[in-house]
Residue frames as qw, qx, qy, qz and C-alpha x, y, z in Angstrom:
[[0.198, 0.028, 0.978, -0.056, -19.41, 34.92, 2.93],
 [0.426, -0.089, -0.451, -0.779, -22.41, 34.27, 0.62],
 [0.730, -0.231, 0.173, -0.620, -25.69, 32.74, 1.79],
 [0.925, 0.107, -0.349, -0.103, -24.79, 29.22, 0.63],
 [0.575, 0.305, -0.595, 0.472, -21.36, 29.10, 2.26],
 [0.247, -0.395, 0.450, -0.762, -22.69, 30.71, 5.44],
 [0.860, -0.165, -0.003, -0.483, -25.35, 28.02, 5.67],
 [0.859, 0.177, -0.455, 0.151, -22.76, 25.26, 5.23],
 [0.247, 0.413, -0.565, 0.670, -20.55, 26.89, 7.87],
 [0.505, -0.343, 0.325, -0.723, -23.40, 27.10, 10.40],
 [0.936, -0.048, -0.181, -0.298, -24.47, 23.51, 9.73],
 [0.773, 0.218, -0.501, 0.322, -21.02, 22.07, 10.20],
 [0.006, 0.441, -0.510, 0.738, -20.41, 24.19, 13.32],
 [0.730, -0.281, 0.158, -0.603, -23.58, 22.75, 14.83],
 [0.942, 0.078, -0.325, -0.032, -22.46, 19.22, 13.97],
 [0.479, 0.405, -0.556, 0.545, -19.08, 19.86, 15.54],
 [0.324, -0.434, 0.407, -0.736, -20.71, 21.08, 18.76],
 [0.899, -0.154, -0.005, -0.410, -22.84, 17.95, 18.97],
 [0.845, 0.234, -0.437, 0.201, -19.83, 15.73, 18.39],
 [0.198, 0.452, -0.555, 0.670, -17.88, 17.50, 21.17],
 [0.583, -0.362, 0.257, -0.681, -20.81, 17.18, 23.55],
 [0.962, -0.050, -0.132, -0.234, -21.04, 13.42, 23.00],
 [0.639, -0.610, 0.453, 0.123, -17.35, 12.98, 23.81],
 [0.247, 0.650, -0.655, -0.296, -14.24, 11.98, 21.96],
 [0.430, -0.194, 0.879, -0.068, -14.55, 8.31, 22.95],
 [0.726, 0.461, 0.431, -0.274, -17.43, 7.69, 20.51],
 [0.501, 0.788, -0.287, -0.216, -15.25, 8.87, 17.64],
 [0.014, -0.579, 0.815, -0.005, -12.32, 6.74, 18.69],
 [0.509, -0.057, 0.826, -0.238, -14.39, 3.64, 19.49],
 [0.709, 0.468, -0.032, -0.526, -16.04, 3.54, 16.06],
 [0.524, 0.495, -0.676, -0.153, -13.34, 1.04, 14.95],
 [0.898, -0.324, 0.102, -0.280, -13.82, -1.36, 17.90],
 [0.686, 0.402, -0.541, 0.275, -10.20, -2.34, 18.27],
 [0.715, -0.683, -0.018, -0.144, -9.44, -3.77, 21.68],
 [0.705, -0.509, 0.319, 0.376, -5.74, -4.42, 21.28],
 [0.224, 0.803, -0.398, -0.383, -2.84, -3.39, 19.04],
 [0.796, -0.037, 0.542, 0.267, -1.35, -5.55, 16.32],
 [0.222, 0.711, -0.399, -0.535, 0.83, -4.06, 13.60],
 [0.927, 0.249, 0.198, -0.200, 0.12, -6.53, 10.84],
 [0.777, 0.002, 0.326, 0.539, 3.40, -6.20, 8.93],
 [0.176, -0.516, 0.229, 0.807, 5.07, -3.93, 6.42],
 [0.557, 0.709, 0.423, 0.087, 3.55, -2.36, 3.30],
 [0.401, -0.232, 0.267, 0.845, 5.44, -0.21, 0.80],
 [0.341, 0.777, 0.268, -0.456, 3.99, 2.86, -0.86],
 [0.681, 0.485, 0.365, 0.409, 4.35, 3.16, -4.64],
 [0.077, 0.992, 0.004, 0.104, 5.00, 6.87, -4.06],
 [0.633, -0.611, 0.350, 0.323, 8.45, 5.83, -2.76],
 [0.598, 0.005, 0.574, 0.560, 9.43, 5.23, -6.41],
 [0.336, 0.849, 0.278, -0.300, 7.97, 8.40, -7.92],
 [0.020, 0.761, -0.462, -0.455, 11.31, 9.18, -9.66],
 [0.233, -0.218, 0.905, 0.281, 11.29, 5.73, -11.31],
 [0.508, 0.427, 0.694, -0.278, 7.68, 5.45, -12.42],
 [0.316, 0.193, 0.677, 0.636, 6.66, 5.28, -16.10],
 [0.075, -0.684, -0.533, -0.492, 3.50, 7.37, -15.59],
 [0.191, -0.227, -0.426, 0.855, 2.81, 10.59, -13.70],
 [0.289, 0.513, 0.414, -0.694, -0.79, 11.77, -13.47],
 [0.676, 0.607, 0.376, -0.179, -1.68, 10.52, -16.93],
 [0.367, 0.859, -0.333, -0.129, 1.54, 11.61, -18.68],
 [0.959, 0.103, -0.086, 0.251, 4.19, 9.18, -19.96],
 [0.261, -0.894, 0.354, 0.090, 7.64, 9.74, -18.47],
 [0.495, 0.586, -0.641, 0.024, 11.12, 8.30, -18.98],
 [0.528, -0.430, 0.637, -0.363, 10.72, 6.06, -15.94],
 [0.331, 0.262, -0.885, -0.195, 11.32, 2.31, -16.22],
 [0.015, 0.121, 0.920, -0.371, 8.88, 1.04, -13.56],
 [0.479, -0.334, -0.341, -0.737, 5.14, 0.53, -13.72],
 [0.618, -0.417, 0.339, -0.574, 2.83, -0.70, -10.98],
 [0.985, 0.031, -0.144, -0.088, 3.24, -4.35, -12.00],
 [0.599, 0.424, -0.466, 0.494, 7.04, -3.94, -11.68],
 [0.227, -0.552, 0.412, -0.689, 6.44, -2.28, -8.31],
 [0.886, -0.264, 0.097, -0.368, 4.54, -5.35, -7.10],
 [0.893, 0.226, -0.306, 0.241, 7.44, -7.51, -8.20],
 [0.250, 0.543, -0.473, 0.647, 9.81, -5.27, -6.24],
 [0.576, -0.490, 0.275, -0.594, 7.62, -5.60, -3.11],
 [0.989, -0.085, -0.055, -0.105, 7.77, -9.38, -3.35],
 [0.737, 0.374, -0.344, 0.446, 11.53, -9.39, -3.91],
 [0.030, 0.581, -0.401, 0.708, 12.05, -6.98, -1.00],
 [0.371, -0.151, -0.866, 0.298, 10.14, -9.26, 1.35],
 [0.276, 0.001, 0.330, -0.902, 7.36, -6.89, 2.35],
 [0.236, 0.280, 0.916, -0.163, 3.86, -8.23, 2.81],
 [0.279, 0.770, 0.559, -0.131, 1.76, -5.54, 1.11],
 [0.327, 0.131, 0.301, 0.886, 1.68, -2.61, -1.30],
 [0.157, 0.724, 0.382, -0.552, -0.04, 0.77, -1.36],
 [0.460, 0.381, 0.544, 0.589, -0.93, 1.89, -4.90],
 [0.047, -0.545, -0.113, 0.830, -0.92, 5.57, -5.88],
 [0.552, 0.704, 0.414, -0.172, -3.27, 6.97, -8.52],
 [0.114, 0.851, -0.298, -0.418, -0.51, 9.06, -10.13],
 [0.186, -0.474, 0.806, 0.301, 1.28, 5.99, -11.49],
 [0.656, 0.329, 0.673, -0.088, -1.52, 4.18, -13.34],
 [0.291, 0.013, 0.588, 0.754, -1.23, 4.23, -17.15],
 [0.383, 0.586, 0.260, -0.665, -3.43, 6.40, -19.31],
 [0.643, -0.316, -0.080, -0.693, -5.92, 5.53, -20.66],
 [0.177, -0.220, 0.891, -0.357, -6.68, 3.12, -17.85],
 [0.691, -0.066, -0.442, -0.568, -8.97, 0.15, -18.43],
 [0.834, -0.377, 0.212, -0.343, -10.36, -2.71, -16.37],
 [0.926, 0.232, -0.256, 0.150, -7.89, -5.16, -17.94],
 [0.359, 0.538, -0.488, 0.586, -4.96, -3.37, -16.30],
 [0.494, -0.491, 0.373, -0.613, -6.72, -3.29, -12.93],
 [0.975, -0.083, 0.011, -0.204, -7.34, -7.02, -13.23],
 [0.745, 0.406, -0.395, 0.352, -3.65, -7.56, -14.04],
 [0.059, -0.586, 0.493, -0.640, -2.75, -5.69, -10.86],
 [0.755, -0.334, 0.273, -0.494, -5.08, -7.86, -8.82],
 [0.980, 0.138, -0.146, -0.002, -3.82, -11.10, -10.42],
 [0.544, 0.517, -0.470, 0.465, -0.13, -10.21, -10.03],
 [0.277, -0.557, 0.471, -0.625, -0.56, -9.20, -6.38],
 [0.896, -0.216, 0.170, -0.350, -2.34, -12.46, -5.59],
 [0.921, 0.264, -0.238, 0.158, 0.26, -14.67, -7.31],
 [0.381, 0.531, -0.478, 0.587, 3.07, -12.85, -5.50],
 [0.561, -0.466, -0.615, 0.300, 1.30, -13.09, -2.11],
 [0.185, 0.037, -0.167, 0.968, 1.19, -9.32, -1.80],
 [0.010, 0.708, 0.660, -0.251, -1.82, -7.70, -0.13],
 [0.128, 0.564, 0.210, 0.788, -3.12, -4.42, -1.52],
 [0.296, -0.345, -0.614, 0.646, -3.09, -2.57, 1.79],
 [0.120, 0.784, 0.368, -0.486, -4.70, 0.53, 0.33],
 [0.487, 0.574, 0.342, 0.562, -4.72, 3.17, -2.38],
 [0.247, -0.572, -0.134, 0.771, -3.87, 6.84, -2.54],
 [0.357, 0.699, 0.467, 0.408, -5.30, 9.63, -4.69],
 [0.295, -0.071, -0.076, 0.950, -4.48, 13.33, -5.13],
 [0.068, -0.707, -0.641, -0.293, -7.99, 14.70, -4.55],
 [0.064, 0.139, -0.240, 0.959, -9.27, 17.97, -3.09],
 [0.207, -0.612, -0.763, 0.023, -12.28, 18.52, -0.77],
 [0.260, -0.405, -0.294, 0.825, -11.65, 22.16, 0.02],
 [0.019, -0.140, -0.390, -0.910, -13.55, 23.86, -2.81],
 [0.414, 0.065, 0.303, -0.856, -16.99, 25.43, -2.27],
 [0.359, 0.234, 0.902, -0.049, -19.69, 22.74, -2.43],
 [0.450, 0.726, 0.482, -0.193, -21.81, 23.05, -5.55],
 [0.111, 0.799, -0.326, -0.494, -19.13, 24.96, -7.48],
 [0.802, 0.521, -0.251, -0.153, -17.91, 23.75, -10.83],
 [0.265, 0.583, -0.735, 0.223, -14.51, 22.89, -9.33],
 [0.464, -0.242, 0.722, -0.452, -16.00, 20.97, -6.41],
 [0.872, 0.277, 0.167, -0.367, -18.17, 18.97, -8.84],
 [0.666, 0.579, -0.470, 0.015, -15.09, 18.11, -10.92],
 [0.072, -0.504, 0.776, -0.371, -13.23, 17.14, -7.72],
 [0.694, -0.062, 0.559, -0.449, -16.05, 14.77, -6.82],
 [0.857, 0.444, -0.128, -0.227, -16.05, 13.20, -10.26],
 [0.391, 0.591, -0.676, 0.200, -12.31, 12.55, -9.90],
 [0.353, -0.366, 0.719, -0.473, -12.87, 11.12, -6.43],
 [0.847, 0.120, 0.325, -0.402, -15.61, 8.71, -7.50],
 [0.744, 0.549, -0.368, -0.099, -13.55, 7.55, -10.50],
 [0.281, 0.510, -0.757, 0.296, -10.62, 6.55, -8.29],
 [0.569, -0.203, 0.612, -0.510, -12.80, 4.98, -5.60],
 [0.903, 0.289, 0.030, -0.317, -14.20, 2.74, -8.32],
 [0.622, 0.570, -0.529, 0.093, -10.73, 1.83, -9.52],
 [0.034, -0.462, 0.771, -0.437, -9.38, 1.09, -6.08],
 [0.749, -0.039, 0.437, -0.496, -12.49, -0.93, -5.22],
 [0.863, 0.408, -0.202, -0.219, -11.89, -2.95, -8.39],
 [0.521, 0.475, -0.659, 0.262, -8.36, -3.92, -7.28],
 [0.749, -0.395, -0.529, 0.060, -9.60, -4.74, -3.77],
 [0.250, 0.295, -0.419, 0.822, -8.14, -1.86, -1.76],
 [0.360, -0.582, -0.711, 0.161, -9.93, -1.73, 1.64],
 [0.218, -0.842, -0.212, 0.445, -8.97, 1.88, 2.38],
 [0.523, 0.585, 0.190, 0.590, -7.87, 4.91, 0.35],
 [0.383, -0.415, -0.177, 0.806, -5.78, 7.86, 1.47],
 [0.204, 0.796, 0.414, 0.391, -7.47, 11.18, 0.66],
 [0.341, 0.012, -0.164, 0.926, -6.53, 14.84, 1.11],
 [0.070, 0.747, 0.446, -0.488, -8.45, 17.88, 2.27],
 [0.500, 0.800, 0.209, 0.256, -6.72, 19.92, -0.43],
 [0.604, 0.295, -0.119, 0.731, -3.93, 22.38, -1.05],
 [0.202, -0.184, -0.328, 0.904, -5.38, 25.34, 0.85],
 [0.200, 0.642, 0.526, -0.522, -7.91, 28.09, 0.83],
 [0.381, 0.613, 0.491, 0.489, -9.58, 29.69, -2.18],
 [0.169, 0.216, -0.040, 0.961, -9.25, 33.46, -2.59],
 [0.382, -0.355, -0.037, -0.853, -11.58, 35.22, -0.18],
 [0.839, -0.340, -0.353, -0.237, -12.31, 32.11, 1.87],
 [0.230, -0.704, 0.562, -0.368, -10.89, 31.91, 5.37],
 [0.126, 0.265, -0.946, 0.136, -9.60, 28.81, 7.20],
 [0.414, 0.125, 0.724, -0.538, -12.86, 28.09, 9.03],
 [0.698, 0.455, 0.030, -0.552, -14.86, 28.19, 5.83],
 [0.444, 0.478, -0.734, -0.188, -12.30, 25.96, 4.09],
 [0.093, -0.109, 0.941, -0.306, -12.67, 23.39, 6.93],
 [0.566, 0.312, 0.459, -0.610, -16.45, 23.68, 6.58],
 [0.623, 0.507, -0.370, -0.467, -16.12, 22.98, 2.84],
 [0.223, 0.333, -0.916, 0.012, -14.07, 19.88, 3.54],
 [0.307, 0.090, 0.821, -0.472, -16.70, 18.59, 5.97],
 [0.627, 0.444, 0.177, -0.615, -19.53, 19.32, 3.55],
 [0.568, 0.511, -0.545, -0.344, -17.77, 17.62, 0.62],
 [0.018, 0.289, -0.944, 0.156, -16.76, 14.60, 2.69],
 [0.590, 0.103, 0.559, -0.573, -20.37, 13.71, 3.44],
 [0.830, 0.428, -0.015, -0.357, -21.36, 12.58, -0.07],
 [0.389, 0.582, -0.714, -0.012, -17.85, 11.25, -0.68],
 [0.250, -0.254, 0.862, -0.360, -18.21, 8.92, 2.31],
 [0.753, 0.244, 0.376, -0.482, -21.60, 7.71, 1.14],
 [0.735, 0.556, -0.316, -0.228, -20.11, 6.81, -2.21],
 [0.184, 0.515, -0.819, 0.170, -17.04, 5.15, -0.70],
 [0.506, -0.102, 0.728, -0.451, -19.27, 3.11, 1.60],
 [0.818, 0.374, 0.105, -0.425, -21.33, 1.94, -1.40],
 [0.699, 0.540, -0.469, -0.005, -18.09, 0.49, -2.84],
 [0.915, -0.358, -0.142, 0.117, -16.86, -0.92, 0.48],
 [0.612, 0.345, -0.206, 0.681, -13.91, 1.42, 0.79],
 [0.439, -0.772, -0.277, 0.367, -12.83, 3.36, 3.90],
 [0.348, 0.817, -0.043, 0.458, -11.34, 6.85, 3.63],
 [0.676, -0.443, -0.197, 0.554, -8.25, 7.83, 5.52],
 [0.144, 0.965, 0.072, 0.207, -7.90, 11.60, 5.69],
 [0.761, 0.077, -0.210, 0.609, -4.20, 12.45, 5.84],
 [0.336, -0.840, -0.060, 0.422, -2.50, 15.06, 8.01],
 [0.515, 0.107, 0.438, 0.729, -1.32, 16.88, 4.88],
 [0.105, 0.546, 0.375, 0.742, -1.82, 20.19, 3.05],
 [0.254, -0.575, 0.038, -0.777, -4.25, 22.34, 5.06],
 [0.826, -0.481, -0.122, -0.267, -4.59, 19.64, 7.73],
 [0.614, 0.310, -0.555, 0.467, -0.99, 19.46, 8.96],
 [0.240, -0.378, 0.479, -0.755, -2.27, 20.92, 12.22],
 [0.177, -0.112, -0.972, 0.103, -3.46, 17.91, 14.24],
 [0.192, 0.364, 0.594, -0.691, -6.28, 19.86, 15.88],
 [0.460, 0.368, -0.233, -0.774, -7.75, 20.84, 12.49],
 [0.399, 0.116, -0.867, -0.276, -7.67, 17.19, 11.40],
 [0.068, -0.205, -0.889, 0.404, -9.31, 16.09, 14.64],
 [0.335, 0.318, 0.234, -0.855, -12.00, 18.71, 14.20],
 [0.543, 0.254, -0.486, -0.636, -13.03, 17.10, 10.93],
 [0.444, 0.023, -0.892, -0.083, -12.89, 13.43, 11.88],
 [0.046, -0.234, -0.788, 0.568, -14.69, 14.07, 15.18],
 [0.389, 0.277, 0.077, -0.875, -17.37, 16.17, 13.47],
 [0.660, 0.199, -0.489, -0.534, -18.28, 13.54, 10.89],
 [0.597, -0.235, 0.688, -0.339, -19.75, 10.50, 12.63],
 [0.828, 0.378, -0.266, -0.317, -19.05, 7.84, 10.01],
 [0.827, -0.332, 0.444, 0.092, -17.51, 4.36, 10.50],
 [0.804, 0.453, 0.219, 0.315, -16.05, 4.75, 7.01],
 [0.229, 0.881, -0.174, 0.374, -13.87, 7.75, 7.91],
 [0.780, -0.513, -0.035, 0.357, -10.52, 7.59, 9.70],
 [0.035, -0.924, 0.313, 0.218, -7.06, 9.06, 9.47],
 [0.853, 0.345, -0.161, 0.357, -4.08, 8.24, 7.29],
 [0.547, -0.805, 0.114, 0.199, -1.49, 8.80, 10.01],
 [0.681, 0.602, -0.144, 0.391, 1.61, 10.30, 8.36],
 [0.726, -0.483, -0.197, 0.449, 4.66, 10.49, 10.62],
 [0.492, -0.051, 0.102, 0.863, 6.15, 13.57, 8.92],
 [0.038, 0.524, 0.397, 0.753, 3.44, 15.94, 7.68],
 [0.383, -0.684, -0.531, 0.322, 2.94, 18.27, 10.60],
 [0.029, 0.944, 0.022, 0.328, 2.78, 21.99, 11.29],
 [0.345, 0.502, -0.537, 0.583, 5.84, 23.42, 13.06],
 [0.748, -0.600, -0.074, -0.274, 5.88, 21.98, 16.59],
 [0.061, -0.684, 0.691, -0.226, 8.55, 21.27, 19.19],
 [0.415, -0.151, 0.871, -0.215, 7.05, 17.80, 19.84],
 [0.520, 0.180, -0.540, -0.637, 5.81, 16.05, 16.70],
 [0.284, -0.041, -0.955, 0.073, 5.39, 12.81, 18.60],
 [0.154, 0.319, 0.646, -0.676, 2.78, 14.37, 20.92],
 [0.456, 0.363, -0.137, -0.801, 0.89, 15.69, 17.89],
 [0.452, 0.164, -0.801, -0.357, 0.98, 12.28, 16.24],
 [0.072, -0.135, -0.918, 0.366, -0.29, 10.65, 19.44],
 [0.365, 0.285, 0.302, -0.833, -3.39, 12.89, 19.26],
 [0.650, 0.346, -0.248, -0.629, -4.52, 11.51, 15.89],
 [0.124, 0.284, -0.948, -0.073, -3.25, 7.94, 16.25],
 [0.389, 0.166, 0.807, -0.412, -6.50, 6.59, 17.79],
 [0.607, 0.581, 0.168, -0.515, -8.27, 7.48, 14.52],
 [0.100, 0.543, -0.705, -0.444, -5.68, 5.86, 12.25],
 [0.903, 0.218, 0.286, -0.233, -6.92, 3.29, 9.74],
 [0.829, 0.402, -0.070, 0.382, -3.67, 3.40, 7.73],
 [0.465, -0.827, 0.155, 0.274, -0.23, 4.54, 8.95],
 [0.701, 0.637, -0.118, 0.298, 2.68, 5.85, 6.93],
 [0.676, -0.604, 0.116, 0.406, 6.22, 5.79, 8.25],
 [0.509, 0.817, -0.134, 0.237, 8.92, 8.07, 6.89],
 [0.767, 0.044, -0.298, 0.567, 12.63, 8.27, 7.62],
 [0.221, 0.101, -0.257, 0.935, 12.35, 11.84, 8.90],
 [0.149, -0.795, -0.587, 0.043, 9.92, 13.95, 10.85],
 [0.226, 0.628, 0.000, 0.745, 9.98, 17.64, 11.71],
 [0.459, -0.579, -0.450, 0.502, 10.82, 19.45, 14.93],
 [0.044, -0.744, -0.086, 0.661, 9.90, 23.15, 14.83],
 [0.593, 0.751, 0.016, -0.290, 9.49, 22.75, 11.08],
 [0.162, 0.709, -0.666, -0.165, 12.99, 21.36, 10.50],
 [0.920, 0.100, -0.335, -0.178, 13.56, 17.79, 9.25],
 [0.264, -0.578, 0.738, -0.228, 15.23, 15.39, 11.68],
 [0.339, 0.118, -0.925, -0.122, 15.76, 11.62, 11.67],
 [0.719, -0.354, -0.161, -0.576, 12.62, 9.85, 12.83],
 [0.260, -0.313, 0.837, -0.367, 12.65, 7.71, 15.97],
 [0.555, -0.014, -0.673, -0.489, 11.05, 4.64, 14.37],
 [0.345, -0.209, -0.874, 0.269, 10.60, 2.61, 17.60],
 [0.072, 0.277, 0.442, -0.850, 8.91, 5.60, 19.17],
 [0.439, 0.142, -0.316, -0.829, 6.59, 6.03, 16.21],
 [0.526, -0.092, -0.815, -0.224, 5.61, 2.37, 16.35],
 [0.201, -0.217, -0.763, 0.574, 5.04, 2.70, 20.08],
 [0.295, 0.180, 0.139, -0.928, 2.56, 5.55, 19.47],
 [0.592, 0.034, -0.545, -0.593, 0.58, 3.32, 17.10],
 [0.445, -0.098, -0.873, 0.173, 0.80, 0.45, 19.59],
 [0.016, -0.192, -0.590, 0.784, -0.51, 2.63, 22.43],
 [0.447, 0.205, -0.028, -0.870, -3.46, 3.69, 20.22],
 [0.658, 0.138, 0.714, -0.195, -4.41, 0.03, 19.55],
 [0.452, 0.584, -0.386, -0.553, -3.58, 0.39, 15.86],
 [0.715, 0.022, 0.697, 0.058, -4.17, -2.76, 13.85],
 [0.672, 0.728, 0.113, -0.079, -2.94, -2.96, 10.31],
 [0.785, 0.271, 0.043, 0.555, 0.08, -2.50, 8.08],
 [0.215, -0.790, 0.092, 0.567, 2.67, 0.22, 8.51],
 [0.678, 0.674, 0.217, 0.198, 3.17, 1.71, 5.07],
 [0.530, -0.436, 0.189, 0.703, 6.75, 2.83, 4.34],
 [0.428, 0.870, 0.219, 0.112, 6.82, 5.97, 2.23],
 [0.671, -0.245, 0.138, 0.686, 10.34, 6.92, 1.16],
 [0.264, 0.936, 0.215, 0.089, 11.01, 10.57, 0.24],
 [0.479, -0.716, 0.248, 0.443, 14.73, 11.14, 0.85],
 [0.303, 0.797, -0.362, -0.377, 17.39, 12.13, -1.71],
 [0.254, -0.366, 0.877, 0.177, 19.24, 8.84, -1.92],
 [0.500, 0.092, -0.638, -0.579, 17.92, 6.58, -4.74],
 [0.775, -0.256, 0.215, -0.536, 15.10, 4.43, -3.38],
 [0.915, 0.176, -0.361, -0.026, 16.61, 1.23, -4.77],
 [0.459, 0.366, -0.594, 0.550, 19.57, 1.84, -2.45],
 [0.159, -0.313, 0.495, -0.795, 17.88, 3.21, 0.66],
 [0.745, -0.220, -0.114, -0.619, 14.61, 1.25, 0.85],
 [0.797, -0.015, -0.600, 0.074, 16.16, -2.16, 1.74],
 [0.309, 0.104, -0.594, 0.736, 17.78, -0.58, 4.81],
 [0.413, -0.217, 0.108, -0.878, 14.54, 1.21, 5.65],
 [0.826, -0.151, -0.386, -0.382, 12.66, -2.07, 5.54],
 [0.677, 0.035, -0.640, 0.361, 15.30, -3.83, 7.64],
 [0.076, 0.187, -0.469, 0.860, 15.23, -1.09, 10.30],
 [0.610, -0.202, 0.015, -0.766, 11.43, -1.17, 10.59],
 [0.840, -0.047, -0.524, -0.135, 11.47, -4.96, 10.67],
 [0.476, 0.117, -0.646, 0.585, 13.98, -4.88, 13.52],
 [0.206, -0.184, 0.334, -0.901, 11.85, -2.37, 15.46],
 [0.754, -0.148, -0.227, -0.598, 8.70, -4.44, 14.91],
 [0.772, -0.003, -0.625, 0.115, 10.42, -7.61, 16.08],
 [0.258, 0.148, -0.585, 0.754, 11.75, -5.85, 19.18],
 [0.444, -0.188, 0.135, -0.866, 8.31, -4.48, 19.95],
 [0.833, -0.100, -0.401, -0.367, 6.75, -7.94, 19.53],
 [0.631, 0.062, -0.673, 0.381, 9.37, -9.56, 21.77],
 [0.008, 0.176, -0.476, 0.862, 8.80, -6.94, 24.44],
 [0.634, -0.175, -0.060, -0.751, 5.04, -7.43, 24.32],
 [0.836, -0.045, -0.535, -0.115, 5.37, -11.22, 24.58],
 [0.447, 0.135, -0.645, 0.605, 7.78, -10.89, 27.49],
 [0.232, -0.186, 0.339, -0.892, 5.47, -8.53, 29.41],
 [0.754, -0.112, -0.136, -0.632, 2.50, -10.91, 28.87],
 [0.677, 0.095, -0.726, 0.075, 4.31, -14.14, 29.85],
 [0.723, -0.656, -0.171, -0.136, 3.63, -15.47, 33.40],
 [0.116, -0.803, 0.533, -0.239, 6.32, -14.76, 35.97],
 [0.652, 0.195, -0.722, 0.126, 8.70, -17.61, 36.73],
 [0.763, -0.616, -0.163, -0.107, 8.26, -19.28, 40.13]]
């Protein structure tokens, strides 16, 4: 470990100790949510990755662009859309972003958030970390321009050669500090997803509880977890920090995919006082055009049942 990385590690370790001493409640209470209300259903553009016309700046044979995706959301009866950076055309200009904003408004579709494929794990001050930050700022600007209130971000794919897990986590914390300042300047919250090197819920909690910022939360993904016999218990750990929530049709038990218990997943969010959209992210083998309508219907049924149960429990007892 060189002098610079050792200094970063010691600084972030000290911050973590202070955060632990002050208690978990301060971290959870930063969002000041006193009751749960799942706002409705959003659909992630990533669900149509096989159909999209653009993939990370390269033209594909796909037939759908993000304007078409917004049309699909309206036709499918969902209330919101999550836009993914991979599917924007290249070169991208403000005119296209304005078209996105106009189309969404005319269709009555909220932009519930954005998603980018960033990395925060590289050594702060390195050439790669500087390039990562340039990419991050560029997409924060774009998502702010279309009115996204929150953006899903990643820690990164893993550790650099010669850098252990603890140093990688320290790198993520160090890089998130300036990233959060920039996101705040554009009025965008960051939701750090349990993905890549943060599929272990405790590692994710370490980061969000270390950084005391009201602009940082969790993108709660119901499937991306390290091997565990009880994924629902792990998801319950991070749910109080969720500012966006992604539902998938499967989760993993001991690393193996199994059908997700959607009512149970919604109950976890409810118990954590989550307020906002649930974002459906479809990743199964069946074509999305065939499977997604059923996915939407199943989540809608579960939401309606949850709402009916809540109303029944709050109604006064009959004399």
